[in-house]
C-alpha positions in Angstrom: -0.1 -0.1 -0.1 2.8 2.5 0.9 4.4 1.8 -2.6 0.9 2.7 -4.3 0.7 5.9 -2.5 4.3 6.9 -3.1 3.6 6.3 -6.8 0.5 8.7 -6.7 2.7 11.0 -4.8 5.6 10.8 -7.8 3.1 11.4 -10.5 1.2 14.0 -8.5 -1.9 12.4 -9.0 -4.1 15.3 -7.6 -2.5 17.6 -10.4 -3.2 15.3 -12.8 -6.8 15.0 -12.0 -7.1 19.0 -11.9 -5.5 18.6 -15.7 -8.2 16.1 -16.6 -10.9 18.3 -15.0 -9.8 21.4 -16.8 -9.6 19.8 -20.1 -13.2 18.3 -19.7 -14.7 21.5 -18.6 -13.0 23.4 -21.2 -14.0 20.8 -23.8 -17.7 20.5 -23.0 -18.7 23.8 -21.7 -16.6 26.0 -24.4 -15.3 24.0 -27.4 -18.3 21.8 -28.1 -21.0 24.8 -28.0 -18.7 27.0 -29.9 -18.4 24.1 -32.5 -22.0 23.6 -32.7 -22.4 27.3 -33.4 -19.9 28.5 -35.6 -16.4 26.5 -35.8 -15.8 23.9 -38.2 -12.3 22.5 -36.8 -10.7 19.1 -37.5 -10.6 17.8 -33.7 -14.0 19.3 -32.5 -16.0 17.5 -31.8 -14.2 14.2 -30.4 -16.2 11.3 -29.9 -16.2 10.1 -26.2 -13.7 7.3 -26.6 -11.4 9.6 -28.5 -11.9 12.4 -25.6 -11.0 10.0 -23.1 -7.8 8.9 -25.0 -6.8 12.9 -25.6 -7.2 13.4 -21.9 -5.0 10.5 -20.7 -2.5 11.0 -23.4 -2.2 14.5 -21.7 -2.2 13.1 -18.3 0.5 10.5 -19.3 3.0 13.2 -20.6 2.4 15.5 -17.5 3.0 12.5 -15.1 6.2 11.7 -17.2 7.1 15.2 -16.8 6.7 15.1 -13.0 8.6 12.1 -12.8 11.6 13.5 -14.6 11.5 16.6 -12.5 11.9 14.6 -9.3 14.7 12.7 -10.8 16.6 15.6 -11.7 15.7 17.3 -8.2 16.8 14.2 -6.5 19.7 15.8 -4.6 17.6 19.0 -3.6 14.9 17.0 -2.5 17.0 15.1 -0.2 17.8 18.1 1.8 15.0 20.4 1.3 12.0 17.8 0.6 12.7 14.7 2.1 9.1 13.4 2.3 9.3 13.4 -1.7 9.2 9.4 -2.8 12.2 9.3 -4.5 14.0 11.4 -1.8 12.8 8.8 0.7 13.6 5.9 -1.3 10.5 4.6 -2.3 11.9 4.1 -5.8 14.9 4.0 -7.2 16.3 6.3 -9.6 16.5 3.7 -12.3 12.7 2.7 -11.7 11.9 6.6 -12.0 13.4 6.9 -15.5 11.8 3.5 -16.5 8.1 4.9 -15.2 9.2 8.1 -17.2 9.9 6.3 -20.1 6.6 4.5 -19.9 4.3 7.5 -19.2 6.0 9.6 -22.0 5.7 6.8 -24.6 2.3 5.9 -24.0 1.3 9.6 -23.8 3.2 10.2 -27.3 1.6 7.0 -28.8 -1.8 7.9 -28.1 -1.2 11.4 -29.5 -0.1 9.6 -32.7 -3.1 7.3 -32.5 -5.5 10.4 -32.3 -3.7 12.1 -35.0 -3.9 9.1 -37.4 -7.5 8.5 -36.5 -8.2 12.1 -37.7 -5.9 12.0 -40.9 -3.4 14.5 -39.1 -0.6 12.3 -37.9 1.5 15.1 -37.3 -0.7 15.8 -34.3 1.6 13.5 -32.5 4.7 15.4 -32.8 3.0 18.1 -30.6 3.4 15.4 -27.9 7.1 14.8 -28.9 8.0 18.5 -28.8 6.1 18.6 -25.2 8.0 15.7 -23.6 11.1 17.2 -24.9 10.5 20.7 -23.5 9.6 19.1 -20.2 12.9 17.3 -20.2 15.0 20.1 -21.2 13.5 22.3 -18.7 14.0 20.0 -15.9 17.5 18.7 -16.9 18.9 22.2 -18.0 16.6 25.3 -17.8 15.4 24.9 -14.2 19.0 25.1 -12.9 
C-alpha cells in the first residue's frame, strides 16, 4: 500500500486530476458549444472514446514530466523535501527513469493514434515536442 501511495505522490495524481477536470470543462463547456454554433475544426467534436484517449495522453505526458522533474531534483529533495518519494527511497532512480519512459511513450503513442484517426498524423509530434520541452526544462533550464 505504501508503494501505491508513493507512486501516486510521484506522479502527483491530484495535479493530473485537475488537468483532466480542466480539459473536460473546457471541452464540454466551451469548445463543443462554440463548435456547434460557428467553428468547423478537425478535432472538435471528438467522440467520447477519443476524448478519453486525448485526456489520458495529456495526463501521461504530464506524469512523465513530474517524474523527470523529481529525478533531476533528487539531490535537492533529499535535503529540502525529504518526504518526496524518490528522496525517501520509495523508488530507485532507475525505476523513476523507466516510469518516465513508460508514461512519455504511452502519451506520445496515444497522440499519434489520435492524429492518425483524424488524418493528421503530425498531431503526435506536438506530444514529442511537449515531452522534450519538459525534459529540457527539468534537466537544464530549471537550474
